[in-house]
VEXDREN-194877 format. One record per residue (C-alpha): y, x, z; residue in three letters; residue number from 1. Coordinates in nm, 4 decimals. Each point is the difference from the previous one (the first is absolute). Last residue first. Layout:
<r c2="Y" c1="X" c3="Z" resn="ALA" resi="NUM"/>
...
END
This chain:
<r c2="-1.4752" c1="-0.0717" c3="0.8007" resn="UNK" resi="210"/>
<r c2="-0.2020" c1="0.1601" c3="0.2744" resn="UNK" resi="209"/>
<r c2="-0.0727" c1="-0.0472" c3="0.3819" resn="UNK" resi="208"/>
<r c2="0.2278" c1="-0.3125" c3="0.0127" resn="UNK" resi="207"/>
<r c2="0.2046" c1="-0.0143" c3="0.3157" resn="UNK" resi="206"/>
<r c2="-0.0883" c1="-0.2594" c3="0.2547" resn="UNK" resi="205"/>
<r c2="-0.1045" c1="-0.3642" c3="0.0035" resn="UNK" resi="204"/>
<r c2="0.0161" c1="-0.3159" c3="0.1886" resn="UNK" resi="203"/>
<r c2="0.3049" c1="-0.0951" c3="0.2100" resn="UNK" resi="202"/>
<r c2="0.2800" c1="0.0991" c3="-0.2391" resn="UNK" resi="201"/>
<r c2="0.0240" c1="-0.3323" c3="-0.1769" resn="UNK" resi="200"/>
<r c2="-0.0211" c1="-0.1865" c3="0.3268" resn="UNK" resi="199"/>
<r c2="0.2635" c1="0.2273" c3="0.1629" resn="UNK" resi="198"/>
<r c2="0.2146" c1="-0.0355" c3="-0.2963" resn="UNK" resi="197"/>
<r c2="-0.0185" c1="-0.3886" c3="0.0351" resn="UNK" resi="196"/>
<r c2="0.0697" c1="0.0037" c3="0.3675" resn="UNK" resi="195"/>
<r c2="0.3016" c1="0.2116" c3="-0.0614" resn="UNK" resi="194"/>
<r c2="0.1257" c1="-0.2400" c3="-0.2551" resn="UNK" resi="193"/>
<r c2="-0.0515" c1="-0.2924" c3="0.2255" resn="UNK" resi="192"/>
<r c2="0.1879" c1="0.1771" c3="0.2787" resn="UNK" resi="191"/>
<r c2="0.3061" c1="0.0911" c3="-0.2135" resn="UNK" resi="190"/>
<r c2="0.2183" c1="-0.2937" c3="0.0764" resn="UNK" resi="189"/>
<r c2="-0.0860" c1="0.0421" c3="0.3692" resn="UNK" resi="188"/>
<r c2="0.2316" c1="0.3185" c3="0.0228" resn="UNK" resi="187"/>
<r c2="-0.1625" c1="0.3150" c3="0.0864" resn="UNK" resi="186"/>
<r c2="0.0345" c1="0.1577" c3="-0.3469" resn="UNK" resi="185"/>
<r c2="0.3760" c1="-0.0251" c3="0.0192" resn="UNK" resi="184"/>
<r c2="0.1080" c1="0.0988" c3="-0.3686" resn="UNK" resi="183"/>
<r c2="0.2511" c1="0.2741" c3="-0.0110" resn="UNK" resi="182"/>
<r c2="-0.2612" c1="0.2777" c3="0.0644" resn="UNK" resi="181"/>
<r c2="0.1091" c1="0.2280" c3="-0.2944" resn="UNK" resi="180"/>
<r c2="-0.3327" c1="-0.0550" c3="-0.1595" resn="UNK" resi="179"/>
<r c2="0.0668" c1="-0.3725" c3="0.0139" resn="UNK" resi="178"/>
<r c2="0.3474" c1="0.0419" c3="-0.1350" resn="UNK" resi="177"/>
<r c2="-0.1497" c1="0.1957" c3="-0.2978" resn="UNK" resi="176"/>
<r c2="-0.2171" c1="-0.3042" c3="-0.0624" resn="UNK" resi="175"/>
<r c2="0.2935" c1="-0.2533" c3="-0.0014" resn="UNK" resi="174"/>
<r c2="0.2371" c1="0.2227" c3="-0.1989" resn="UNK" resi="173"/>
<r c2="0.2395" c1="0.2518" c3="0.1680" resn="UNK" resi="172"/>
<r c2="0.3670" c1="-0.0178" c3="-0.0704" resn="UNK" resi="171"/>
<r c2="0.1322" c1="0.0411" c3="0.3506" resn="UNK" resi="170"/>
<r c2="-0.1018" c1="0.2894" c3="0.2291" resn="UNK" resi="169"/>
<r c2="0.1281" c1="-0.1081" c3="0.3568" resn="UNK" resi="168"/>
<r c2="-0.1247" c1="-0.3615" c3="-0.0587" resn="UNK" resi="167"/>
<r c2="0.2529" c1="-0.2897" c3="-0.0662" resn="UNK" resi="166"/>
<r c2="-0.0487" c1="0.0337" c3="-0.3753" resn="UNK" resi="165"/>
<r c2="-0.3695" c1="-0.0806" c3="0.0640" resn="UNK" resi="164"/>
<r c2="0.1059" c1="-0.3619" c3="0.0777" resn="UNK" resi="163"/>
<r c2="0.1970" c1="-0.0352" c3="-0.3208" resn="UNK" resi="162"/>
<r c2="-0.2846" c1="0.1403" c3="-0.2021" resn="UNK" resi="161"/>
<r c2="-0.2503" c1="-0.2302" c3="0.1889" resn="UNK" resi="160"/>
<r c2="0.2266" c1="-0.3082" c3="-0.0564" resn="UNK" resi="159"/>
<r c2="0.0239" c1="0.0772" c3="-0.3868" resn="UNK" resi="158"/>
<r c2="-0.3601" c1="0.0388" c3="-0.0258" resn="UNK" resi="157"/>
<r c2="-0.0572" c1="-0.3355" c3="0.1839" resn="UNK" resi="156"/>
<r c2="0.2858" c1="-0.1631" c3="-0.2189" resn="UNK" resi="155"/>
<r c2="-0.1372" c1="0.0726" c3="-0.3385" resn="UNK" resi="154"/>
<r c2="0.2517" c1="-0.1423" c3="-0.2405" resn="UNK" resi="153"/>
<r c2="0.2888" c1="0.1558" c3="0.1862" resn="UNK" resi="152"/>
<r c2="0.2649" c1="-0.2376" c3="0.1201" resn="UNK" resi="151"/>
<r c2="0.2957" c1="-0.0969" c3="-0.2296" resn="UNK" resi="150"/>
<r c2="0.3450" c1="0.0235" c3="0.1353" resn="UNK" resi="149"/>
<r c2="0.1499" c1="-0.3295" c3="0.1105" resn="UNK" resi="148"/>
<r c2="0.2198" c1="0.1723" c3="0.2615" resn="UNK" resi="147"/>
<r c2="-0.1789" c1="-0.1954" c3="0.2888" resn="UNK" resi="146"/>
<r c2="-0.3237" c1="0.0855" c3="-0.1672" resn="UNK" resi="145"/>
<r c2="0.0599" c1="0.3780" c3="0.0049" resn="UNK" resi="144"/>
<r c2="0.1133" c1="-0.0216" c3="0.3609" resn="UNK" resi="143"/>
<r c2="-0.3247" c1="-0.1887" c3="0.0917" resn="UNK" resi="142"/>
<r c2="-0.1850" c1="0.2842" c3="-0.1658" resn="UNK" resi="141"/>
<r c2="0.1780" c1="0.2567" c3="0.2377" resn="UNK" resi="140"/>
<r c2="-0.0321" c1="-0.2152" c3="0.2871" resn="UNK" resi="139"/>
<r c2="-0.3832" c1="0.0090" c3="-0.0180" resn="UNK" resi="138"/>
<r c2="0.0034" c1="0.3875" c3="0.0014" resn="UNK" resi="137"/>
<r c2="0.2288" c1="-0.0046" c3="0.3040" resn="UNK" resi="136"/>
<r c2="-0.2310" c1="-0.2481" c3="0.1749" resn="UNK" resi="135"/>
<r c2="-0.2949" c1="0.2434" c3="-0.0729" resn="UNK" resi="134"/>
<r c2="0.1615" c1="0.3181" c3="0.1244" resn="UNK" resi="133"/>
<r c2="-0.0533" c1="-0.0841" c3="0.3739" resn="UNK" resi="132"/>
<r c2="-0.3853" c1="-0.0078" c3="-0.0723" resn="UNK" resi="131"/>
<r c2="-0.1594" c1="-0.3137" c3="0.1284" resn="UNK" resi="130"/>
<r c2="-0.1110" c1="-0.1211" c3="-0.3378" resn="UNK" resi="129"/>
<r c2="-0.1202" c1="0.3347" c3="-0.0949" resn="UNK" resi="128"/>
<r c2="-0.3653" c1="-0.0664" c3="-0.0508" resn="UNK" resi="127"/>
<r c2="0.0582" c1="-0.3096" c3="-0.2084" resn="UNK" resi="126"/>
<r c2="0.2015" c1="0.2077" c3="-0.2388" resn="UNK" resi="125"/>
<r c2="-0.2966" c1="0.2154" c3="-0.0487" resn="UNK" resi="124"/>
<r c2="-0.2342" c1="-0.2933" c3="-0.0700" resn="UNK" resi="123"/>
<r c2="0.2684" c1="-0.1418" c3="-0.2515" resn="UNK" resi="122"/>
<r c2="0.0081" c1="0.3385" c3="-0.1757" resn="UNK" resi="121"/>
<r c2="-0.3844" c1="-0.0183" c3="-0.0528" resn="UNK" resi="120"/>
<r c2="0.0318" c1="-0.3081" c3="-0.1914" resn="UNK" resi="119"/>
<r c2="0.0938" c1="-0.3696" c3="0.0127" resn="UNK" resi="118"/>
<r c2="-0.1871" c1="-0.3336" c3="0.0262" resn="UNK" resi="117"/>
<r c2="-0.1704" c1="-0.0803" c3="0.3172" resn="UNK" resi="116"/>
<r c2="-0.3521" c1="-0.1461" c3="0.0515" resn="UNK" resi="115"/>
<r c2="-0.2027" c1="0.3237" c3="-0.0250" resn="UNK" resi="114"/>
<r c2="0.2623" c1="0.2127" c3="0.1604" resn="UNK" resi="113"/>
<r c2="0.2808" c1="0.2402" c3="-0.0897" resn="UNK" resi="112"/>
<r c2="-0.2094" c1="0.1095" c3="-0.1839" resn="UNK" resi="111"/>
<r c2="-0.3416" c1="-0.0921" c3="-0.1324" resn="UNK" resi="110"/>
<r c2="-0.2796" c1="0.2004" c3="0.1515" resn="UNK" resi="109"/>
<r c2="-0.3425" c1="0.0266" c3="-0.1738" resn="UNK" resi="108"/>
<r c2="-0.3184" c1="0.1458" c3="0.1594" resn="UNK" resi="107"/>
<r c2="-0.2959" c1="0.1319" c3="-0.1942" resn="UNK" resi="106"/>
<r c2="-0.3178" c1="0.1381" c3="0.1729" resn="UNK" resi="105"/>
<r c2="-0.2372" c1="0.1971" c3="-0.2280" resn="UNK" resi="104"/>
<r c2="-0.3557" c1="0.0391" c3="0.1120" resn="UNK" resi="103"/>
<r c2="0.0437" c1="-0.3435" c3="0.1690" resn="UNK" resi="102"/>
<r c2="0.2640" c1="-0.2123" c3="-0.1604" resn="UNK" resi="101"/>
<r c2="0.2896" c1="-0.2163" c3="0.1431" resn="UNK" resi="100"/>
<r c2="0.2900" c1="0.0793" c3="0.2184" resn="UNK" resi="99"/>
<r c2="0.2275" c1="-0.2863" c3="0.1272" resn="UNK" resi="98"/>
<r c2="0.3714" c1="0.1141" c3="-0.0091" resn="UNK" resi="97"/>
<r c2="0.0679" c1="-0.2398" c3="-0.2845" resn="UNK" resi="96"/>
<r c2="-0.2492" c1="-0.2821" c3="-0.0532" resn="UNK" resi="95"/>
<r c2="-0.3115" c1="-0.0460" c3="-0.2217" resn="UNK" resi="94"/>
<r c2="-0.0540" c1="0.3751" c3="-0.0527" resn="UNK" resi="93"/>
<r c2="-0.1004" c1="0.1291" c3="-0.3396" resn="UNK" resi="92"/>
<r c2="-0.2852" c1="0.2575" c3="-0.0073" resn="UNK" resi="91"/>
<r c2="0.0169" c1="0.2057" c3="-0.3168" resn="UNK" resi="90"/>
<r c2="-0.1435" c1="-0.1199" c3="-0.3394" resn="UNK" resi="89"/>
<r c2="0.2893" c1="0.1531" c3="-0.2164" resn="UNK" resi="88"/>
<r c2="0.1371" c1="-0.3415" c3="-0.0885" resn="UNK" resi="87"/>
<r c2="-0.0777" c1="-0.1291" c3="0.3461" resn="UNK" resi="86"/>
<r c2="0.2404" c1="0.2482" c3="0.1552" resn="UNK" resi="85"/>
<r c2="0.2806" c1="-0.0837" c3="-0.2395" resn="UNK" resi="84"/>
<r c2="-0.0517" c1="-0.3669" c3="0.0544" resn="UNK" resi="83"/>
<r c2="0.0139" c1="0.0360" c3="0.3708" resn="UNK" resi="82"/>
<r c2="0.3323" c1="0.1944" c3="-0.0195" resn="UNK" resi="81"/>
<r c2="0.1506" c1="-0.2661" c3="-0.2218" resn="UNK" resi="80"/>
<r c2="-0.1219" c1="-0.2643" c3="0.2517" resn="UNK" resi="79"/>
<r c2="0.1815" c1="0.1755" c3="0.2717" resn="UNK" resi="78"/>
<r c2="0.3300" c1="0.0085" c3="-0.1939" resn="UNK" resi="77"/>
<r c2="-0.0503" c1="-0.3642" c3="-0.1055" resn="UNK" resi="76"/>
<r c2="-0.0406" c1="-0.1005" c3="0.3647" resn="UNK" resi="75"/>
<r c2="0.2996" c1="0.2069" c3="0.1145" resn="UNK" resi="74"/>
<r c2="0.2392" c1="-0.1630" c3="-0.2638" resn="UNK" resi="73"/>
<r c2="0.3536" c1="0.1267" c3="-0.0376" resn="UNK" resi="72"/>
<r c2="-0.0748" c1="0.3696" c3="0.0512" resn="UNK" resi="71"/>
<r c2="-0.3112" c1="0.0454" c3="0.2136" resn="UNK" resi="70"/>
<r c2="0.0089" c1="0.3639" c3="-0.0391" resn="UNK" resi="69"/>
<r c2="-0.3448" c1="0.1594" c3="-0.0271" resn="UNK" resi="68"/>
<r c2="-0.1993" c1="0.2388" c3="0.2130" resn="UNK" resi="67"/>
<r c2="-0.3546" c1="0.0984" c3="-0.0796" resn="UNK" resi="66"/>
<r c2="-0.2485" c1="0.1544" c3="0.2477" resn="UNK" resi="65"/>
<r c2="-0.3367" c1="0.1446" c3="-0.1181" resn="UNK" resi="64"/>
<r c2="-0.2552" c1="0.1139" c3="0.2586" resn="UNK" resi="63"/>
<r c2="-0.3438" c1="0.1730" c3="-0.0598" resn="UNK" resi="62"/>
<r c2="0.1023" c1="0.2339" c3="-0.2872" resn="UNK" resi="61"/>
<r c2="-0.2949" c1="0.2413" c3="-0.0864" resn="UNK" resi="60"/>
<r c2="-0.0897" c1="-0.1814" c3="-0.3248" resn="UNK" resi="59"/>
<r c2="0.3527" c1="0.0512" c3="-0.1187" resn="UNK" resi="58"/>
<r c2="-0.0674" c1="0.3672" c3="-0.0352" resn="UNK" resi="57"/>
<r c2="-0.1078" c1="-0.0200" c3="-0.3578" resn="UNK" resi="56"/>
<r c2="0.3218" c1="-0.2056" c3="-0.0837" resn="UNK" resi="55"/>
<r c2="-0.0879" c1="-0.3063" c3="-0.2037" resn="UNK" resi="54"/>
<r c2="0.0987" c1="-0.2371" c3="0.2816" resn="UNK" resi="53"/>
<r c2="0.3418" c1="0.1736" c3="0.0228" resn="UNK" resi="52"/>
<r c2="0.0666" c1="-0.0365" c3="-0.3629" resn="UNK" resi="51"/>
<r c2="-0.0879" c1="-0.3754" c3="0.0049" resn="UNK" resi="50"/>
<r c2="0.2105" c1="-0.0468" c3="0.3170" resn="UNK" resi="49"/>
<r c2="0.2955" c1="0.1680" c3="-0.1856" resn="UNK" resi="48"/>
<r c2="-0.0219" c1="-0.2337" c3="-0.2985" resn="UNK" resi="47"/>
<r c2="-0.0196" c1="-0.3009" c3="0.2377" resn="UNK" resi="46"/>
<r c2="0.2815" c1="0.1114" c3="0.2276" resn="UNK" resi="45"/>
<r c2="0.2499" c1="0.1022" c3="-0.2769" resn="UNK" resi="44"/>
<r c2="0.2046" c1="-0.3195" c3="0.0127" resn="UNK" resi="43"/>
<r c2="0.0674" c1="0.0513" c3="0.3698" resn="UNK" resi="42"/>
<r c2="0.2048" c1="0.3213" c3="-0.0748" resn="UNK" resi="41"/>
<r c2="-0.0497" c1="0.3743" c3="-0.0519" resn="UNK" resi="40"/>
<r c2="-0.3442" c1="0.0311" c3="0.1590" resn="UNK" resi="39"/>
<r c2="0.0666" c1="0.1850" c3="0.3170" resn="UNK" resi="38"/>
<r c2="-0.3286" c1="0.1352" c3="0.1564" resn="UNK" resi="37"/>
<r c2="-0.0001" c1="0.0882" c3="0.3718" resn="UNK" resi="36"/>
<r c2="-0.2980" c1="0.1905" c3="0.1411" resn="UNK" resi="35"/>
<r c2="-0.0856" c1="-0.1024" c3="0.3477" resn="UNK" resi="34"/>
<r c2="-0.1935" c1="0.2404" c3="0.2348" resn="UNK" resi="33"/>
<r c2="0.2711" c1="0.1498" c3="0.2149" resn="UNK" resi="32"/>
<r c2="0.1091" c1="-0.2948" c3="0.2156" resn="UNK" resi="31"/>
<r c2="0.2300" c1="0.1230" c3="0.2631" resn="UNK" resi="30"/>
<r c2="0.1793" c1="-0.3349" c3="0.0267" resn="UNK" resi="29"/>
<r c2="0.3377" c1="0.1509" c3="-0.0769" resn="UNK" resi="28"/>
<r c2="-0.1623" c1="0.1842" c3="-0.2968" resn="UNK" resi="27"/>
<r c2="-0.1249" c1="-0.3286" c3="-0.1325" resn="UNK" resi="26"/>
<r c2="0.3433" c1="-0.1473" c3="0.0473" resn="UNK" resi="25"/>
<r c2="0.1682" c1="0.2864" c3="-0.2068" resn="UNK" resi="24"/>
<r c2="-0.2647" c1="-0.0195" c3="-0.2670" resn="UNK" resi="23"/>
<r c2="0.0493" c1="-0.3741" c3="-0.0100" resn="UNK" resi="22"/>
<r c2="0.3716" c1="0.0340" c3="-0.0701" resn="UNK" resi="21"/>
<r c2="-0.0287" c1="0.2990" c3="-0.2324" resn="UNK" resi="20"/>
<r c2="-0.2665" c1="-0.1681" c3="-0.2204" resn="UNK" resi="19"/>
<r c2="0.1911" c1="-0.3306" c3="0.0147" resn="UNK" resi="18"/>
<r c2="0.3131" c1="0.1818" c3="-0.1344" resn="UNK" resi="17"/>
<r c2="-0.2148" c1="0.1696" c3="-0.2743" resn="UNK" resi="16"/>
<r c2="-0.1666" c1="-0.3186" c3="-0.1319" resn="UNK" resi="15"/>
<r c2="-0.2121" c1="-0.3164" c3="0.0373" resn="UNK" resi="14"/>
<r c2="-0.2481" c1="0.1228" c3="0.2753" resn="UNK" resi="13"/>
<r c2="-0.3806" c1="0.0671" c3="-0.0071" resn="UNK" resi="12"/>
<r c2="-0.1438" c1="0.1297" c3="0.3301" resn="UNK" resi="11"/>
<r c2="-0.3346" c1="0.1979" c3="-0.0276" resn="UNK" resi="10"/>
<r c2="-0.2395" c1="0.0848" c3="0.2756" resn="UNK" resi="9"/>
<r c2="-0.2819" c1="0.2508" c3="-0.1144" resn="UNK" resi="8"/>
<r c2="0.2531" c1="0.2626" c3="-0.0408" resn="UNK" resi="7"/>
<r c2="0.0547" c1="0.2797" c3="-0.2603" resn="UNK" resi="6"/>
<r c2="-0.0099" c1="-0.2238" c3="-0.3094" resn="UNK" resi="5"/>
<r c2="0.1369" c1="0.1413" c3="-0.3159" resn="UNK" resi="4"/>
<r c2="0.1079" c1="-0.2829" c3="-0.2352" resn="UNK" resi="3"/>
<r c2="0.2327" c1="0.0555" c3="-0.2783" resn="UNK" resi="2"/>
<r c2="0.1744" c1="-0.3328" c3="-0.0638" resn="UNK" resi="1"/>
END
């Protein structure tokens, strides 16, 4: 990962879709001092943290946020992030969403929640439970089952795609849908994420040089 820091607040996310999603939410919140860094997958976290810590401008970073999918085991996901932070001698929080560190404050968010298996897609689906299209989306998968057709291996991603097919411009991926305004930011499901981003962005400003 080529590291060029332009902000003193940095948010590490897994990939391009997460970069688009969190970028759209950060813009919605009016936060202008968070630099998003996609790392190309959770397996790349330790290597990219090492590269980040070696960057000459990293000394100016005062707030570091890390977002990681819970997948099947939220505790294991959080511990993996802690291990990666400790491996490069960075502050490692004891719990998700609880910042730690003084000169550098580190905050970790596990999505959809620290005690819930799943991924960012699950969080987005939770935000549209009251949308009129959601029952139609569920009926589609019920129809597949009734006809003994195999369900997709990754149901959250499949459900997101089925839901987004109901929007005016179909075919968008999760992050693209965020930029198009298809996820309802004012829903309660996104409140913890907004609080997390406000926390990450509460300390610093733009770097004077890189």
